[in-house]
C-alpha positions as a Markdown table, in Angstrom:
| # | Residue | x | y | z |
|---|---|---|---|---|
| 1 | Met | 0.0 | 0.0 | 0.0 |
| 2 | Gly | 1.4 | 3.4 | -1.0 |
| 3 | Thr | 0.7 | 7.0 | -0.9 |
| 4 | Phe | 0.3 | 8.8 | -4.2 |
| 5 | Tyr | -0.3 | 12.5 | -5.2 |
| 6 | Pro | -1.6 | 13.3 | -8.7 |
| 7 | Val | 0.6 | 15.6 | -10.7 |
| 8 | Gly | -0.8 | 16.3 | -14.1 |
| 9 | Lys | -1.7 | 12.9 | -15.5 |
| 10 | Glu | 0.7 | 11.0 | -13.4 |
| 11 | Lys | 0.6 | 9.7 | -9.8 |
| 12 | Val | 3.8 | 10.4 | -7.9 |
| 13 | Glu | 4.5 | 7.9 | -5.1 |
| 14 | Leu | 5.5 | 9.5 | -1.7 |
| 15 | Thr | 6.9 | 7.8 | 1.4 |
| 16 | Gln | 5.3 | 8.3 | 4.8 |
| 17 | Glu | 8.2 | 10.5 | 5.8 |
| 18 | Glu | 7.7 | 12.7 | 2.7 |
| 19 | Met | 4.0 | 13.0 | 3.5 |
| 20 | Arg | 4.9 | 14.1 | 7.1 |
| 21 | Gln | 7.3 | 16.7 | 5.8 |
| 22 | Ile | 4.7 | 18.1 | 3.3 |
| 23 | Lys | 2.1 | 18.4 | 6.0 |
| 24 | Lys | 4.5 | 20.3 | 8.3 |
| 25 | Phe | 5.7 | 22.6 | 5.4 |
| 26 | Asp | 4.7 | 25.8 | 7.2 |
| 27 | Lys | 2.9 | 26.9 | 10.3 |
| 28 | Val | -0.9 | 26.5 | 10.4 |
| 29 | Gly | -3.0 | 29.5 | 9.5 |
| 30 | Met | -3.2 | 32.2 | 6.9 |
| 31 | Thr | -0.4 | 34.4 | 5.5 |
| 32 | Leu | -1.1 | 37.4 | 3.4 |
| 33 | Met | 1.2 | 37.2 | 0.4 |
| 34 | Gly | 0.2 | 40.5 | -1.2 |
| 35 | Phe | -2.2 | 42.2 | -3.6 |
| 36 | Lys | -2.7 | 41.9 | -7.4 |
| 37 | Pro | -5.0 | 43.6 | -9.9 |
| 38 | Arg | -8.3 | 41.7 | -10.1 |
| 39 | Ser | -7.7 | 41.2 | -13.8 |
| 40 | Tyr | -4.8 | 38.8 | -12.9 |
| 41 | Leu | -7.2 | 36.3 | -11.5 |
| 42 | Lys | -8.1 | 33.6 | -14.1 |
| 43 | Thr | -10.7 | 30.9 | -14.0 |
| 44 | Tyr | -8.1 | 28.1 | -14.1 |
| 45 | His | -6.4 | 29.5 | -10.9 |
| 46 | Asn | -9.4 | 28.2 | -8.9 |
| 47 | Val | -8.2 | 24.6 | -8.1 |
| 48 | Lys | -10.3 | 24.3 | -4.9 |
| 49 | His | -13.5 | 25.8 | -3.6 |
| 50 | Ser | -13.4 | 29.4 | -2.3 |
| 51 | Met | -12.8 | 30.1 | 1.3 |
| 52 | Phe | -14.4 | 33.0 | 3.2 |
| 53 | Val | -12.9 | 34.5 | 6.3 |
| 54 | Phe | -15.0 | 36.4 | 8.7 |
| 55 | Pro | -13.9 | 38.8 | 11.5 |
| 56 | Asp | -14.4 | 37.7 | 15.1 |
| 57 | Glu | -15.0 | 40.6 | 17.4 |
| 58 | Lys | -14.9 | 38.3 | 20.4 |
| 59 | Lys | -11.3 | 37.4 | 19.8 |
| 60 | Val | -10.0 | 40.6 | 18.1 |
| 61 | Ile | -11.8 | 43.9 | 18.9 |
| 62 | Gly | -12.0 | 46.1 | 15.8 |
| 63 | Ser | -11.5 | 43.2 | 13.4 |
| 64 | Ser | -14.9 | 43.9 | 11.7 |
| 65 | Gln | -14.0 | 47.5 | 11.1 |
| 66 | Cys | -10.6 | 46.5 | 9.8 |
| 67 | Ala | -12.0 | 43.9 | 7.4 |
| 68 | Asp | -14.6 | 46.3 | 6.2 |
| 69 | Ala | -12.0 | 49.0 | 5.4 |
| 70 | Leu | -9.7 | 46.4 | 3.7 |
| 71 | Ile | -12.5 | 45.1 | 1.5 |
| 72 | Lys | -13.7 | 48.6 | 0.5 |
| 73 | Glu | -10.2 | 49.7 | -0.4 |
| 74 | Met | -9.6 | 46.5 | -2.4 |
| 75 | Ile | -12.8 | 47.2 | -4.3 |
| 76 | Arg | -11.9 | 50.8 | -4.9 |
| 77 | Lys | -8.5 | 49.9 | -6.2 |
| 78 | Asp | -9.8 | 46.8 | -8.1 |
| 79 | Lys | -7.4 | 44.5 | -6.3 |
| 80 | Ile | -7.5 | 41.0 | -4.9 |
| 81 | Ser | -5.5 | 39.6 | -2.0 |
| 82 | Ile | -3.2 | 36.6 | -2.4 |
| 83 | Val | -3.3 | 34.5 | 0.7 |
| 84 | Arg | -1.6 | 31.2 | 1.6 |
| 85 | Val | -3.7 | 28.9 | 3.8 |
């Protein structure tokens, strides 16, 4: 029994140790990578379903106001955010 990961039309075999290393590649969470013009986003970039993040005032006071300001500014400048999850 082996572990495989699809790459193109091929299945690449991975060892259990390689799978552990891949899963621990980076810390858990989100990292804002930057911003790009909305025109850069192509349909084929969507490899998984969309994820939506909502502010949580109970954990971070002012997060709703910050998120609202960020979204309005991105719309005004016609930008998208690039985030690693």
